C-alpha positions in Angstrom: -204.8 -25.0 -32.0 -201.6 -26.9 -32.6 -201.3 -30.3 -31.0 -197.8 -31.5 -30.6 -195.5 -33.0 -28.1 -192.5 -31.1 -26.8 -190.7 -31.3 -23.5 -188.3 -29.2 -21.4 -188.9 -27.1 -18.4 -189.6 -24.1 -20.5 -193.1 -22.7 -20.9 -193.7 -20.6 -24.0 -196.8 -18.6 -24.4 -197.5 -17.2 -27.9 -200.3 -14.8 -28.9 -201.6 -14.5 -32.4 -203.5 -11.5 -33.8 -206.9 -11.8 -35.4 -206.2 -9.2 -38.1 -203.3 -9.9 -40.4 -200.6 -7.2 -39.9 -197.3 -7.0 -41.7 -194.0 -7.4 -40.0 -191.6 -4.5 -39.9 -188.2 -5.4 -41.4 -185.9 -4.4 -38.5 -183.0 -5.9 -36.7 -183.3 -8.0 -33.5 -182.7 -6.0 -30.4 -181.7 -8.5 -27.8 -181.0 -5.9 -25.2 -180.7 -8.5 -22.4 -181.8 -6.0 -19.9 -184.8 -5.7 -17.6 -187.7 -3.6 -18.8 -186.3 -0.1 -19.2 -187.0 2.2 -16.2 -188.2 5.0 -18.5 -191.0 2.7 -19.8 -192.1 1.9 -16.2 -194.3 4.2 -14.2 -194.4 4.1 -10.5 -197.1 1.7 -9.2 -197.5 0.5 -5.7 -198.5 -3.1 -5.5 -201.5 -3.3 -3.2 -200.5 -6.9 -2.2 -197.7 -5.5 -0.1 -200.2 -4.8 2.7 -202.9 -7.2 1.6 -202.2 -9.9 4.2 -201.7 -9.7 7.9 -201.4 -12.1 10.8 -200.5 -15.8 10.7 -201.6 -16.1 7.1 -199.2 -13.5 5.8 -195.6 -13.5 4.8 -194.7 -10.0 6.0 -193.1 -7.8 3.4 -193.8 -10.2 0.6 -197.5 -9.8 1.2 -198.9 -13.0 0.0 -201.2 -15.3 2.0 -198.9 -18.2 2.7 -201.4 -20.9 3.7 -203.7 -20.2 0.8 -200.9 -20.0 -1.7 -199.4 -23.2 -0.4 -202.7 -25.0 -1.0 -203.4 -23.4 -4.4 -199.9 -23.9 -5.9 -199.8 -27.5 -4.7 -203.2 -28.3 -6.1 -202.3 -26.7 -9.4 -199.0 -28.6 -9.5 -200.3 -32.1 -8.9 -203.4 -31.6 -11.1 -201.1 -30.4 -14.0 -198.9 -33.4 -13.5 -201.8 -35.9 -13.6 -203.1 -34.4 -16.8 -199.7 -34.6 -18.4 -199.4 -38.2 -17.3 -202.7 -38.9 -19.0 -201.1 -38.1 -22.4 -197.9 -40.1 -21.8 -197.4 -43.8 -22.5 -194.2 -45.5 -21.5 -192.0 -42.5 -21.6 -190.4 -40.8 -18.6 -192.1 -37.6 -17.6 -190.9 -34.4 -16.0 -192.6 -31.0 -15.6 -191.8 -28.0 -13.5 -195.1 -26.7 -12.0 -193.1 -23.6 -10.8 -192.2 -22.7 -14.4 -195.7 -23.2 -15.8 -197.3 -21.4 -12.9 -195.0 -18.4 -13.2 -195.6 -18.1 -17.0 -199.3 -18.3 -16.7 -199.3 -15.8 -13.8 -197.5 -13.4 -16.1 -200.1 -14.0 -18.8 -203.0 -13.5 -16.3 -201.9 -9.9 -15.7 -202.7 -9.2 -19.4 -206.1 -10.8 -19.3 -209.6 -9.5 -18.6 -213.1 -10.8 -18.6 -213.7 -14.5 -18.9 -210.1 -15.0 -20.1 -208.9 -13.6 -16.8 -211.5 -15.5 -14.7 -210.5 -18.9 -16.2 -206.8 -18.2 -15.7 -207.3 -17.0 -12.2 -209.5 -20.0 -11.2 -207.0 -22.5 -12.6 -204.0 -20.9 -10.9 -206.0 -21.0 -7.7 -206.8 -24.7 -8.1 -210.4 -24.3 -9.1 -210.8 -26.2 -12.4 -213.8 -26.1 -14.7 -216.2 -24.7 -12.1 -219.3 -22.9 -13.2 -220.0 -19.5 -11.7 -223.0 -21.0 -9.9 -221.0 -23.9 -8.4 -218.2 -21.5 -7.4 -220.7 -19.3 -5.6 -222.4 -22.2 -3.9 -219.0 -23.4 -2.7 -218.2 -19.9 -1.6 -214.9 -20.0 -3.4 -212.8 -16.8 -3.3 -209.8 -17.1 -5.6 -206.8 -15.1 -4.6 -206.5 -11.9 -6.7 -203.7 -11.6 -9.2 -201.9 -9.2 -6.9 -201.4 -12.1 -4.5 -200.0 -14.3 -7.3 -197.7 -11.5 -8.3 -196.5 -11.3 -4.7 -195.7 -15.0 -4.8 -193.4 -14.5 -7.8 -191.7 -11.6 -6.0 -191.3 -13.8 -2.9 -189.5 -16.4 -4.9 -187.2 -13.8 -6.4 -186.4 -12.3 -3.0 -185.9 -15.4 -0.9 -184.3 -18.1 -3.0 -180.5 -18.8 -3.1 -179.8 -18.0 -6.8 -176.9 -20.5 -6.8 -179.4 -23.3 -6.1 -182.6 -22.1 -7.7 -182.6 -19.4 -10.4 -185.7 -18.1 -12.2 -185.7 -15.9 -15.3 -188.5 -14.3 -17.2 -188.8 -12.5 -20.5 -191.4 -10.8 -22.6 -190.7 -10.8 -26.4 -192.9 -8.6 -28.6 -193.0 -8.5 -32.4 -191.6 -5.3 -33.9 -194.9 -4.0 -35.2 -196.4 -0.5 -34.6 -199.8 -1.7 -33.4 -198.2 -3.9 -30.6 -197.9 -1.4 -27.8 -197.7 -3.1 -24.4 -199.7 -1.3 -21.7 -197.8 0.6 -19.0 -199.6 -1.3 -16.2 -198.7 -4.7 -17.7 -195.0 -3.7 -18.1 -194.9 -2.4 -14.5 -196.0 -5.7 -13.1 -193.5 -7.7 -15.2 -190.7 -5.4 -14.1 -191.5 -5.0 -10.4 -192.8 -8.5 -9.6 -191.3 -10.8 -12.2 -188.0 -9.0 -12.9 -188.7 -9.7 -16.5 -186.5 -8.8 -19.4 -188.1 -7.1 -22.4 -187.2 -7.6 -26.1 -188.7 -6.3 -29.3 -187.8 -7.9 -32.6 -189.4 -9.3 -35.8 -190.6 -12.9 -35.4 -188.2 -14.6 -37.7 -185.5 -17.3 -37.7 -182.9 -15.0 -36.1 -185.3 -14.3 -33.2 -185.9 -18.0 -32.7 -182.2 -18.5 -32.4 -181.9 -15.6 -30.0 -184.7 -16.9 -27.8 -183.2 -20.4 -27.8 -179.9 -18.9 -26.7 -181.7 -17.0 -23.9 -183.2 -20.2 -22.7 -179.9 -22.1 -22.8 -178.1 -19.4 -20.9 -180.8 -19.4 -18.2 -180.9 -23.2 -17.8 -177.2 -23.9 -17.5 -177.0 -25.0 -21.1 -179.4 -27.9 -20.5 -182.4 -26.8 -22.4 -181.6 -26.3 -26.0 -183.8 -25.6 -29.0 -187.0 -24.9 -27.1 -188.3 -23.5 -30.4 -187.7 -25.4 -33.7 -189.1 -25.7 -37.2 -192.3 -27.3 -35.7 -192.9 -24.4 -33.3 -195.8 -22.1 -34.1 -193.7 -19.0 -34.3 -194.0 -17.1 -37.5 -194.8 -13.6 -39.0 -198.2 -13.7 -37.2 -196.8 -14.2 -33.8 -197.4 -11.2 -31.7 -195.6 -12.0 -28.4 -193.9 -14.7 -26.4 -193.9 -14.9 -22.6 -190.9 -16.9 -21.4 -189.9 -18.5 -18.1 -186.8 -20.5 -17.3 -186.1 -22.4 -14.0 -182.7 -24.0 -13.1 -182.1 -26.0 -9.9 -178.8 -27.4 -8.9 -177.7 -28.6 -5.5 -175.5 -31.3 -3.8 -176.8 -34.0 -1.5 -176.4 -33.2 2.2 -174.9 -36.7 2.4 -173.5 -37.7 -1.0 -173.6 -41.3 -2.3 -170.4 -43.3 -2.2 -169.6 -44.3 -5.8 -167.8 -47.4 -4.7 -171.1 -48.7 -3.3 -173.0 -48.2 -6.7 -173.6 -51.2 -8.9 -175.5 -52.2 -12.0 -178.7 -54.4 -11.7 -182.0 -54.9 -13.4 -184.8 -52.3 -13.6 -188.3 -53.5 -14.3 -189.7 -51.2 -17.0 -193.4 -50.2 -17.3 -193.8 -52.0 -20.6 -192.8 -55.4 -19.1 -189.2 -55.4 -20.4 -186.1 -55.5 -18.3 -183.8 -52.5 -18.3 -180.5 -51.9 -16.6 -179.7 -49.2 -14.0 -176.8 -48.2 -11.8 -178.1 -48.2 -8.2 -176.8 -45.9 -5.5 -177.0 -47.0 -1.9 -177.7 -44.9 1.2 -179.6 -44.9 4.5 -182.5 -42.4 4.4 -185.8 -41.6 6.1 -188.5 -43.9 4.8 -191.8 -42.7 3.3 -195.0 -44.8 3.2 -198.3 -44.1 1.7 -200.5 -46.4 3.7 -200.3 -49.8 2.0 -200.0 -48.4 -1.5 -196.5 -47.2 -2.0 -193.1 -46.8 -0.3 -190.1 -44.6 -0.9 -187.9 -42.1 0.9 -186.9 -38.5 1.3 -183.3 -37.3 0.8 -182.0 -33.9 1.9 -180.0 -31.4 -0.2 -177.3 -29.1 1.3 -179.8 -26.3 1.0 -182.3 -27.6 3.5 -185.2 -25.6 1.9 -185.4 -28.4 -0.7 -185.7 -32.2 -0.6 -185.8 -35.0 -3.1 -188.7 -37.5 -2.5 -189.5 -40.7 -4.3 -192.5 -43.0 -4.1 -192.8 -46.4 -5.8 -196.3 -47.8 -6.0 -196.7 -51.4 -4.9 -196.7 -54.0 -7.6 -200.5 -54.5 -7.3 -201.2 -50.8 -7.8 -201.8 -49.4 -11.3 -199.1 -46.9 -12.0 -201.2 -44.3 -13.9 -204.1 -44.6 -11.4 -201.6 -43.8 -8.6 -200.7 -40.6 -10.4 -204.3 -39.4 -9.6 -203.8 -40.3 -6.0 -200.9 -37.8 -5.9 -203.4 -35.1 -6.7 -206.6 -36.2 -4.9 -204.8 -37.3 -1.7 -201.9 -34.8 -1.7 -199.6 -37.7 -1.2 -196.2 -36.1 -1.6 -196.9 -33.3 0.9 -198.6 -35.6 3.4 -195.8 -38.2 3.3 -193.0 -35.6 3.6 -194.8 -33.5 6.3 -195.7 -36.6 8.4 -192.3 -38.4 7.8 -191.7 -40.5 10.9 -187.9 -40.4 10.6 -187.6 -44.2 10.4 -184.4 -45.1 8.7 -184.3 -47.5 5.8 -181.6 -48.9 3.5 -182.4 -47.5 0.1 -181.3 -48.1 -3.5 -182.0 -45.4 -6.0 -181.1 -45.7 -9.7 -179.1 -42.9 -11.3 -181.1 -41.3 -14.1 -181.0 -38.5 -16.6 -183.5 -37.6 -19.3 -185.2 -34.8 -21.2 -188.9 -34.2 -21.7 -190.9 -31.8 -23.8 -194.6 -31.3 -24.5 -197.3 -28.9 -25.6 -199.5 -28.0 -22.7 -202.4 -26.5 -24.7 -204.7 -29.5 -24.4 -203.8 -30.0 -20.7 -204.5 -26.4 -19.8 -207.8 -26.6 -21.7 -208.7 -29.6 -19.5 -207.9 -27.5 -16.5 -210.4 -24.9 -17.5 -208.3 -22.4 -19.5 -210.3 -22.2 -22.7 -211.1 -18.6 -23.8 -207.4 -17.7 -23.9 -206.8 -20.1 -26.8 -209.7 -18.9 -28.9 -209.1 -15.9 -31.2 -212.8 -14.9 -30.9 -213.1 -15.0 -27.1 -209.6 -14.3 -25.8 -209.4 -10.9 -24.0 -205.9 -9.7 -23.4 -206.8 -6.0 -23.4 -204.7 -5.4 -20.3 -201.6 -6.6 -22.2 -201.7 -4.4 -25.3 -203.4 -1.0 -25.7 -204.8 -1.6 -29.1 -204.0 -5.1 -30.4 -206.2 -8.2 -30.1 -204.2 -11.4 -29.3 -204.7 -15.0 -28.2 -202.6 -17.9 -27.0 -201.5 -20.1 -29.9 -199.6 -22.7 -27.8 -197.8 -23.3 -24.5 -194.6 -25.2 -24.8 -192.8 -26.9 -21.9 -189.3 -28.5 -21.9 -187.4 -30.1 -19.0 -184.1 -31.8 -18.1 -183.0 -33.7 -15.0 -179.9 -35.5 -13.9 -179.7 -37.4 -10.6 -176.3 -39.0 -9.6 -174.0 -39.6 -6.6 -173.3 -35.9 -6.1 -176.7 -34.3 -6.3 -179.3 -33.1 -8.8 -179.6 -30.8 -11.7 -183.0 -30.0 -13.0 -184.0 -27.3 -15.6 -187.2 -26.2 -17.2 -188.5 -23.7 -19.7 -192.0 -22.6 -20.6 -193.1 -20.5 -23.5 -196.5 -19.0 -24.0 -196.8 -18.2 -27.7 -199.4 -15.6 -28.7 -200.7 -14.6 -32.0 -202.5 -11.6 -33.1 -206.2 -12.2 -34.0 -205.7 -12.6 -37.9 -174.0 -53.9 -2.8 -175.9 -53.3 0.6 -175.0 -53.2 4.3 -176.8 -56.1 6.0 -178.7 -55.0 9.1 -182.3 -54.9 10.5 -183.4 -51.8 8.6 -186.2 -51.9 6.0 -184.9 -52.2 2.5 -186.5 -49.8 -0.1 -185.2 -50.8 -3.5 -186.5 -48.5 -6.3 -186.4 -51.1 -9.1 -189.8 -50.5 -10.7 -191.4 -47.3 -12.2 -191.6 -44.6 -9.6 -192.7 -41.0 -9.0 -190.3 -38.4 -7.7 -190.2 -34.7 -6.9 -188.0 -31.9 -5.9 -189.9 -30.4 -3.0 -189.8 -26.9 -1.6 -190.2 -27.5 2.2 -191.1 -23.8 2.8 -193.8 -23.5 0.2 -194.8 -27.1 0.7 -195.1 -27.9 -3.0 -193.0 -29.5 -5.7 -191.0 -27.3 -8.0 -190.3 -30.3 -10.2 -192.3 -33.5 -10.4 -191.8 -36.5 -12.6 -192.1 -40.2 -13.3 -189.5 -42.7 -14.3 -191.0 -45.7 -16.2 -188.1 -47.1 -18.1 -184.3 -47.3 -17.9 
């Protein structure tokens, strides 16, 4: 398994084959279209009628409360694991991007491979069968996860949050995607489908697809260090792009430069933006604020741990105490004078080790991976999962993009008043929060300026 560091909100899943099979020398076919209708058979998704009552979302068919909890647990646990592998660098991931890519992958899995993916996506990490039975855990079936993807496609303003998916298959005779797998990608994930040899031209084409679907912010997701070669069987791609203006934009004339106290003990410099916002407090451990976007479905939240609180240890509190959701949900509406530094950065990483720590193990082993629901005759496994992100926060608003690739191989100046002042001048956590799903779609940490 390759261990390397990459970062952009793109998740790439690559499957490698156990038996060495030669590549066909044929041209790339970047059709840029959804999975062709002639390749898709009619298939009713049982999740459309799977949920009823208060716990349902009507025509979208997924159990809202359960999905809120599961997605939020997955998101915060993923972030804390990524933070474990970071030092003094700024971090940004898109749980939405990773979750979507892995949900697509799950539809091709069977046996223990499916069970591990399903448990992790439901927020049950590294649990034995006996413990799961004792706890009476009942993970939501994959049909519910597919309905969640369809819900996002059907309900989000594409000018604010756009989601794109693609399935890239090597141009080899033995790689024949199953009809059922293609149906799900087409119906629930609106996925595009491409077939081409896995060579340098295809890498360029994939990078162009990612760039086009992330407003040009995620470039070169794949490079000379990426595990894409003649053995690569398939790549599952997801790209997420968020862009919105603040409901109340910052006044540039009130911005000024001052010191930012970096996590490594050095002093940096930042341009601070001033506004009056609703304060957030996590007991006596952290303070911050929440700021609204024009699209009121989303909010920007920031929390800065107190000086006597270890920054990395607080990251675990985000998961174990569900801090962002609790703080936002229980926001008292108390106003505060706030100072937020402008920031912009890129991040990329391999998520293979992180996902292994989250209980997804069989998928990465050529001997144990079972993706028999993805291809009719080929044996494939996950070689690496790459994630790359970008964010820019300024006086006008926020841009945030992410891409995920699952690479598979074949087996072979302040106003003076009485308001509290919340000055974000030390390392802090932040998220772009979906108020409807009650979970972050982007979550990050700024440690240095």
